[in-house]
Each structure stands twice: as structure tokens, then as C-alpha cells.
C-alpha positions as CSV (number, residue, x, y, z in Angstrom):
1,M,34.4,-100.1,-44.1
2,L,34.6,-96.5,-43.1
3,N,31.7,-93.9,-42.4
4,R,33.3,-90.8,-41.4
5,V,32.4,-87.3,-42.2
6,I,34.1,-83.9,-41.1
7,L,32.4,-80.6,-41.7
8,I,33.2,-77.0,-41.2
9,G,30.2,-74.6,-41.1
10,R,27.8,-72.3,-39.6
11,L,24.5,-72.9,-37.7
12,T,21.4,-71.8,-39.6
13,K,19.6,-71.4,-36.2
14,D,20.0,-72.3,-32.5
15,P,20.0,-76.0,-31.5
16,E,17.0,-77.6,-30.8
17,L,17.1,-79.8,-27.6
18,R,14.9,-82.5,-26.9
19,Y,14.6,-85.6,-24.7
20,T,13.8,-89.4,-25.5
21,P,11.4,-91.0,-23.3
22,S,14.0,-92.6,-21.4
23,G,15.6,-89.1,-20.6
24,T,18.6,-89.1,-23.1
25,A,19.4,-85.6,-24.5
26,V,19.4,-85.3,-28.2
27,A,19.7,-81.9,-30.2
28,K,19.3,-81.1,-34.0
29,F,20.7,-78.3,-36.0
30,T,21.7,-77.5,-39.4
31,L,25.0,-76.6,-40.6
32,A,25.4,-74.4,-43.7
33,V,28.7,-75.6,-45.6
34,D,29.9,-73.8,-48.6
35,R,30.9,-75.8,-51.6
36,R,34.3,-75.3,-53.2
37,Q,34.2,-72.6,-55.9
38,F,35.0,-73.1,-59.4
39,R,35.4,-70.7,-62.2
40,D,32.7,-68.6,-63.1
41,R,30.3,-70.3,-60.7
42,E,28.2,-68.7,-58.0
43,K,29.0,-70.0,-54.4
44,E,26.8,-72.9,-53.5
45,T,26.0,-74.0,-50.0
46,D,24.7,-77.4,-48.8
47,F,22.3,-77.6,-45.6
48,I,23.2,-80.5,-43.6
49,D,21.3,-81.8,-40.7
50,I,23.3,-82.6,-37.6
51,V,22.3,-84.7,-34.4
52,V,24.1,-84.8,-31.3
53,W,23.4,-87.0,-28.1
54,Q,23.8,-87.0,-24.4
55,K,26.1,-84.4,-22.6
56,L,27.3,-83.1,-26.0
57,A,23.5,-82.2,-27.0
58,E,23.3,-80.1,-23.8
59,T,26.6,-78.5,-24.4
60,C,25.8,-77.6,-27.9
61,T,22.3,-76.2,-27.0
62,N,24.0,-74.1,-24.0
63,Y,26.8,-72.7,-26.0
64,L,26.1,-72.6,-29.9
65,G,23.7,-70.2,-31.6
66,K,22.7,-69.2,-35.1
67,G,25.7,-68.3,-37.2
68,R,28.3,-69.6,-34.8
69,L,31.2,-71.4,-36.8
70,V,31.8,-74.9,-35.9
71,A,33.5,-78.2,-37.0
72,V,31.7,-81.4,-36.8
73,D,33.3,-84.8,-36.8
74,G,31.0,-87.9,-37.0
75,R,29.1,-90.5,-39.2
76,L,26.6,-90.1,-42.0
77,Q,23.2,-92.0,-41.0
78,V,20.3,-92.4,-43.5
79,R,17.0,-93.5,-41.8
80,S,13.2,-94.0,-43.2
81,Y,10.3,-92.7,-41.4
82,D,6.6,-92.2,-42.4
83,D,5.4,-88.7,-42.5
84,S,2.1,-87.6,-41.3
85,Q,0.3,-88.5,-44.5
86,G,1.8,-92.2,-44.2
87,I,4.4,-91.4,-47.1
88,R,7.6,-93.3,-46.6
89,R,10.6,-90.6,-46.4
90,R,14.2,-91.0,-46.1
91,A,16.5,-88.5,-43.9
92,A,20.4,-88.1,-44.3
93,E,21.8,-86.6,-41.3
94,V,25.3,-86.5,-39.6
95,V,25.5,-88.0,-36.1
96,A,28.2,-85.9,-34.4
97,E,30.7,-87.5,-32.1
98,N,32.7,-84.4,-31.7
99,V,31.8,-80.6,-32.1
100,R,34.6,-78.0,-32.0
101,F,33.7,-74.4,-31.4
102,L,35.5,-72.3,-33.9
103,D,34.7,-68.7,-33.1
104,W,33.4,-66.7,-30.0
105,P,29.9,-65.7,-29.6
106,K,29.0,-62.4,-31.1
107,E,27.0,-59.7,-29.6
108,G,23.3,-60.6,-29.5
109,N,23.9,-64.2,-30.2
110,A,21.7,-66.7,-28.2
111,A,25.0,-68.1,-26.3
112,A,26.1,-64.5,-25.6
113,A,22.8,-63.7,-24.3
114,R,23.2,-66.7,-21.7
115,G,26.4,-65.1,-20.5
116,T,28.6,-67.8,-22.0
117,S,31.7,-66.8,-23.5
118,R,33.8,-70.0,-23.7
119,T,33.5,-73.8,-23.7
120,P,33.7,-75.4,-20.3
121,E,36.2,-78.2,-19.6
122,G,34.7,-81.6,-19.3
123,S,31.9,-80.8,-21.5
124,G,31.4,-84.1,-23.1
125,F,33.5,-83.6,-26.5
126,G,34.4,-86.7,-28.1
127,S,32.4,-88.8,-25.8
128,E,30.9,-92.2,-26.8
129,I,27.3,-92.0,-27.9
130,S,25.1,-95.0,-27.8
131,F,21.2,-94.9,-28.7
132,N,18.5,-96.6,-30.1
133,E,17.2,-95.0,-33.3
134,E,13.6,-95.5,-32.4
135,D,14.2,-93.0,-29.5
136,I,14.9,-90.1,-31.9
137,P,12.0,-87.6,-31.1
138,F,11.9,-86.0,-34.6
């Protein structure tokens, strides 16, 4: 069996970084991915939740911001949870194993404001990810 997702799109907002109770970094962001256009149809966009873990989560939070173009390579995960009213909900998200930055930050971008202009070497791209799904803080 194979569970592999590759997406290219733009972040809809800055990544949100949190830490599990055990101290593992986890970040979440949403990627806007355009669907292929067919004759006489308006462009459609999918908004896909992305989750990144450990060093990659911190790197994405430090160097990415709203509007940045990225390629995400990972796996689809569907999980269930109870909302605040006790209703059972399902969430589909891509757990990223690799995130490639495909453009440079623009002036006024959150990453540019932090003075970052390129991806650092040894930033955790493609690193192995191990976590307990119950640790997810959102």
C-alpha cells in the first residue's frame, strides 16, 4: 500500500507553532492549491491543512509566511476528535515529511521581517518524523 501526497501551493497565513506536553514542536498551516482548469470553468482552489513536526516545524515557522510558495511531500492522515459540543468530527490533513521553499520572501512578509532570506543548511528537511497522535495540540 502507498500513502503519498505531493502538493505545490501558497500558504494562506503564517504557520502556527505549538509544542506537545513532551516538548516536541508541531506546526500547522493551510496550503491553497489551485485545481487544474478545464474549458469555461472558473479556477477552483482547495485549502489543505498541513502538519509538520520537530525541527521541520520550527524551520517552517521561522522562514515561511503568508503567500509563500512551497512544495509539500508527505502522507494523508484522517483523524477523529470530539469538538467542544461533544460532536464527533473528522479532520483530513497532510503530515509533511519534506517542505521545499519555492520562492524568496517578499518585502513585508513575516519571514522577511525577521531578516531571513534563504533556507539554512541542515534545517531538518526530509528528517524522520515520529510522534504520538494523541500529542497533537490542535
